[in-house]
C-alpha positions as CSV (number, residue, x, y, z in Angstrom):
1,M,112.7,91.9,119.5
2,A,111.7,94.3,116.7
3,Y,111.0,93.0,113.2
4,E,113.8,93.5,110.7
5,S,112.6,93.3,107.1
6,K,114.7,91.6,104.4
7,F,113.7,94.4,102.1
8,K,114.6,97.4,104.3
9,S,116.1,100.3,102.5
10,E,116.1,104.1,102.8
11,D,113.9,104.4,99.7
12,I,111.3,101.9,101.1
13,T,111.4,103.5,104.5
14,G,110.7,106.9,102.8
15,L,107.7,105.5,101.0
16,F,106.3,104.0,104.2
17,E,106.8,107.3,106.0
18,A,104.8,109.0,103.2
19,V,102.0,106.4,103.4
20,L,101.8,106.9,107.2
21,T,101.1,110.6,106.7
22,L,97.8,109.9,104.8
23,E,94.8,110.7,106.9
24,N,91.8,109.6,105.0
25,E,90.5,107.6,102.0
26,E,90.6,110.6,99.7
27,E,94.3,111.2,100.4
28,C,95.0,107.5,99.8
29,Y,93.2,107.6,96.5
30,R,95.1,110.7,95.4
31,F,98.5,109.4,96.5
32,F,98.1,105.9,95.1
33,E,96.7,107.1,91.8
34,D,99.8,109.2,91.4
35,L,102.2,106.5,92.7
36,C,100.8,103.4,90.9
37,T,99.5,102.4,87.6
38,I,95.9,101.2,87.6
39,N,97.1,97.7,87.0
40,E,99.4,97.8,90.0
41,L,96.7,99.2,92.2
42,K,94.2,96.6,91.1
43,A,96.8,93.8,91.7
44,M,97.3,95.0,95.3
45,A,93.6,95.3,95.9
46,Q,93.1,91.8,94.5
47,R,95.8,90.4,96.8
48,W,94.2,92.1,99.8
49,Q,90.8,90.7,98.8
50,V,92.3,87.2,98.5
51,A,93.9,87.6,102.0
52,K,90.6,88.5,103.5
53,L,88.8,85.6,101.9
54,L,91.5,83.1,102.9
55,A,91.3,84.4,106.5
56,A,87.5,83.8,106.3
57,K,88.3,80.2,105.4
58,R,87.0,80.3,101.8
59,T,88.2,77.7,99.4
60,Y,90.6,78.3,96.6
61,S,87.9,77.8,94.0
62,E,85.5,80.2,95.7
63,I,88.3,82.8,95.9
64,E,89.2,82.2,92.3
65,D,85.6,82.7,91.2
66,E,85.1,85.8,93.3
67,T,88.4,87.6,92.6
68,A,89.6,86.1,89.3
69,A,93.0,85.6,91.0
70,S,95.0,82.7,89.8
71,T,95.6,79.7,92.0
72,A,99.3,80.6,92.1
73,T,98.4,84.1,93.5
74,I,96.1,82.6,96.0
75,S,98.7,80.0,97.1
76,R,101.4,82.7,97.4
77,I,99.1,84.8,99.7
78,N,98.2,81.7,101.7
79,K,101.9,81.1,102.3
80,C,102.3,84.7,103.4
81,L,99.4,84.2,105.9
82,L,101.0,81.0,107.2
83,Y,104.7,81.7,107.1
84,G,105.1,85.4,106.2
85,A,105.9,88.5,108.2
86,D,102.4,88.7,109.7
87,G,101.6,91.9,107.7
88,Y,98.3,90.6,106.5
89,K,97.4,89.2,109.9
90,T,98.2,92.5,111.6
91,V,95.9,94.5,109.4
92,L,93.2,91.9,109.4
93,A,93.2,92.0,113.2
94,K,93.1,95.8,113.3
95,L,90.1,95.7,111.0
96,G,88.4,93.0,113.0
97,K,88.4,90.5,110.2
98,D,90.7,87.8,111.6
Protein backbone atom coordinates (compact mmCIF):
# COMPACT_ATOMS: atom_id res chain seq x y z
CA MET A 1 0.00 0.00 0.00
CA ALA A 2 1.38 3.41 -0.97
CA TYR A 3 1.94 6.08 1.65
CA GLU A 4 -0.69 8.82 1.67
CA SER A 5 0.44 12.02 3.42
CA LYS A 6 -1.93 13.99 5.64
CA PHE A 7 -0.43 17.13 4.10
CA LYS A 8 -0.75 16.22 0.43
CA SER A 9 -1.75 19.10 -1.83
CA GLU A 10 -1.05 20.26 -5.37
CA ASP A 11 1.23 23.02 -4.09
CA ILE A 12 3.34 20.67 -1.96
CA THR A 13 3.49 18.08 -4.75
CA GLY A 14 4.72 20.82 -7.09
CA LEU A 15 7.42 21.79 -4.60
CA PHE A 16 8.58 18.18 -4.26
CA GLU A 17 8.64 17.78 -8.03
CA ALA A 18 10.89 20.85 -8.22
CA VAL A 19 13.22 19.47 -5.51
CA LEU A 20 13.46 16.15 -7.33
CA THR A 21 14.86 17.94 -10.41
CA LEU A 22 17.92 19.15 -8.48
CA GLU A 23 21.02 17.27 -9.60
CA ASN A 24 23.84 18.40 -7.34
CA GLU A 25 24.78 20.33 -4.22
CA GLU A 26 25.22 23.63 -6.04
CA GLU A 27 21.72 23.42 -7.50
CA CYS A 28 20.39 22.65 -4.02
CA TYR A 29 22.15 25.68 -2.53
CA ARG A 30 20.86 27.94 -5.31
CA PHE A 31 17.26 26.70 -5.05
CA PHE A 32 17.03 26.63 -1.26
CA GLU A 33 18.72 30.04 -0.87
CA ASP A 34 16.00 31.48 -3.10
CA LEU A 35 13.18 29.45 -1.52
CA CYS A 36 13.98 29.78 2.20
CA THR A 37 15.11 32.44 4.60
CA ILE A 38 18.47 31.73 6.21
CA ASN A 39 16.69 30.97 9.50
CA GLU A 40 14.36 28.47 7.82
CA LEU A 41 17.28 26.74 6.15
CA LYS A 42 19.30 26.65 9.37
CA ALA A 43 16.29 25.24 11.26
CA MET A 44 15.89 22.43 8.73
CA ALA A 45 19.62 21.69 8.83
CA GLN A 46 19.51 21.60 12.64
CA ARG A 47 16.59 19.15 12.61
CA TRP A 48 18.46 16.90 10.19
CA GLN A 49 21.56 17.01 12.40
CA VAL A 50 19.44 16.10 15.43
CA ALA A 51 17.88 13.16 13.54
CA LYS A 52 21.34 11.84 12.62
CA LEU A 53 22.55 12.14 16.20
CA LEU A 54 19.43 10.45 17.59
CA ALA A 55 19.89 7.62 15.11
CA ALA A 56 23.48 7.32 16.37
CA LYS A 57 22.04 6.83 19.89
CA ARG A 58 23.43 10.10 21.27
CA THR A 59 21.83 11.46 24.44
CA TYR A 60 19.57 14.50 24.53
CA SER A 61 22.19 16.47 26.47
CA GLU A 62 24.92 15.60 23.95
CA ILE A 63 22.63 16.60 21.09
CA GLU A 64 21.62 19.82 22.83
CA ASP A 65 25.29 20.72 23.39
CA GLU A 66 26.33 19.88 19.84
CA THR A 67 23.43 21.43 17.93
CA ALA A 68 21.96 24.06 20.31
CA ALA A 69 18.55 22.49 19.61
CA SER A 70 16.03 22.72 22.42
CA THR A 71 14.95 19.57 24.21
CA ALA A 72 11.47 20.18 22.75
CA THR A 73 12.90 20.06 19.21
CA ILE A 74 14.95 16.97 20.01
CA SER A 75 11.89 15.27 21.51
CA ARG A 76 9.75 16.13 18.50
CA ILE A 77 12.31 14.67 16.10
CA ASN A 78 12.66 11.59 18.28
CA LYS A 79 8.89 11.09 18.08
CA CYS A 80 9.11 11.37 14.30
CA LEU A 81 11.83 8.72 14.26
CA LEU A 82 9.74 6.42 16.45
CA TYR A 83 6.21 7.05 15.20
CA GLY A 84 6.41 9.28 12.13
CA ALA A 85 6.16 8.72 8.40
CA ASP A 86 9.66 7.13 8.23
CA GLY A 87 11.03 10.02 6.18
CA TYR A 88 14.09 10.47 8.38
CA LYS A 89 14.66 6.70 8.49
CA THR A 90 14.42 6.41 4.71
CA VAL A 91 17.07 9.06 4.09
CA LEU A 92 19.31 7.81 6.91
CA ALA A 93 19.23 4.34 5.38
CA LYS A 94 20.00 5.70 1.90
CA LEU A 95 22.98 7.59 3.32
CA GLY A 96 24.12 4.54 5.28
CA LYS A 97 23.70 6.26 8.66
CA ASP A 98 20.98 4.09 10.19
